[in-house]
N, C-alpha and C positions, 0 to 999 in steps of 0.2 A: 071669743074669750071674754069673760065678764070683766068689766072695769071696776077697779077697787081704788079707793082713795088711800092716801098715805096714812090717814088716821083710822083706817079700817083694820081692826085687830084680826088676827087669825081666829077662825072658829074653833070650837072645841074639837071637832073632827080633824081639822087641819093641824092643830097642835098635837093630837094623838099620832098623826103621821110624821110631823116634823121633828118631834122630840127624838125618836129613834134614829132618824136620818142624821140629825145634828150630832148625836152621840157617835154614830158610825163614822162620820166625817172627822171626829176628834180622835177616836180610839184606834181605828184601823191604821192610820199613818204612824201613830206612836208605836204600835205593835210591830209594824213592818220595819221601822227605823231601828227599834231595839234589836231585833233579830239580825239585821244586816250589819249594824255596828258591832255587835258581839262577835259574829261569825266571820265578818269580812272587812271590817273597818270602813264601811261605806254607809252613807245615808241612803234612804230610799230614793231621793232625788238623784244622787250621784249614780246609783245603780241603774236608774231609768235612763240616764244619759248614755252610760256604757252599753246598756242593752239595746237602745235604739240605734246607736252607731254600729253595734255588732250585727244588727238585723238589716242594715242598709246595704245597698249595692256598693261594693268596694269598701265597705265599712266606713263610709264617708257621708257626711251631710253638711249642708250649709248651716251655720250657726243660727241664722234666722228661722230656718225650718225646724231645727231642733228646739228653739225657744218656743215656737208655736206648738209643737208636740207636747212640750213640758208645761205649757200654759204659764210661762214666766217671761219676765223682761230679759232683754239681751244682757243687761247689767248683771242680773242674778245668774244667768247662764254662764256669763264670762267668768265670774268669780268661781263657780263650780268647776268650769273647764280649767281654770288656772290651778286649782287644787289637784285635779286629775292629771294635768300636765306635769306638775311637780313630782308626781309619783311615777311618771313615765307611761301612763296608760292612754293618753290622748295627746295629739299634737295639732297645731293649727297651721294652715297654709292659706294664702290668698287663692281664691277661686280662679283658675287659669282661663275659664270661659267668660268671667266677668269680675274684674279686679275690685269691684265695689263690695264683694262678698268675701267672707272668711269661711273656710271649711274646717270642720272638726273631723279628725281622722283617728280612728281607733288603732293603737299600736298593737303589735303582737302580744306584748305583755298585758295590754288592756283586754285583748281577747281572752288571754289566760285568766284574767281576773273575772271576767264574765262567766267563763266556764266553771271557775271555782265557786263563785258566789250564787249562781242562779239555782242550782238544785235545792238548797235549803230554803231559799226565798220562795221558790215555787211550791215547795212542800208546805210552808206556812200559809201561803195564799190558798192552797187547796184545803188545808185544815180549817182556816178561819172563814172562808167564803163558800167554797164549793161543797164541802162535806156537810155544811149546815143547811143546805138547800136541796130540794128535790130537783129532778131534771127539768120539770116544768117551771119551777121557780128560777132556775138558772137562766132559762130562755127568757123569762119575764124580766129578770134583772138586766139582761143585755138590752132588751127593747127599752126599758125604763131609763137606763143609764144613758143610752144614745139620745133619747128624747130630751132629757134634762140637759145634757151637754149641748144639744142643738139650740135649746131655748136660751142657754147662757151666751152663746155666740157662734158665729159661723166659722171660727178658726178650724184649720185642719187638725183633726185628732189623729194621734198615732194609731195605726192599725197593725196588727201582727203581720209579718210577711207570709206570703203564700208558699214560699219555698224554704225548705230546711237547708241550712248551710253549715258546714263545719269550719 
């Protein structure tokens, strides 16, 4: 990989690539948040927490794992989980296998919220991302996104479950 100094500006070609990426990073979360807020009273971040818990074995994850999946601090996650707890969608328990950890557990009403909020959210993701790309471009996006994510850091990224659960 070439070495670049901190004073080395992006080339014209790099700027041509970076400008739409930066725009995407700003506009897509805003669009996803707006739809989820309007339809379900959730932020995209909160929906991600609920969805990850719903997809996990026993609908339970250590909060540290959930924070890693969400690429956030434990403090940010804790504030979001507190909001979700207040609505009865998540509860916390000490991990019985290691008391140093706290578990986030999706409640039955939290599962109902995921079932209610996910179809419209997935429809918007499909419309904004997948329908605007060819099949080959979708595969390229997967590869490119994983490479950029790996370059950012080695943290575990959330991956969709391999088994469907109801």
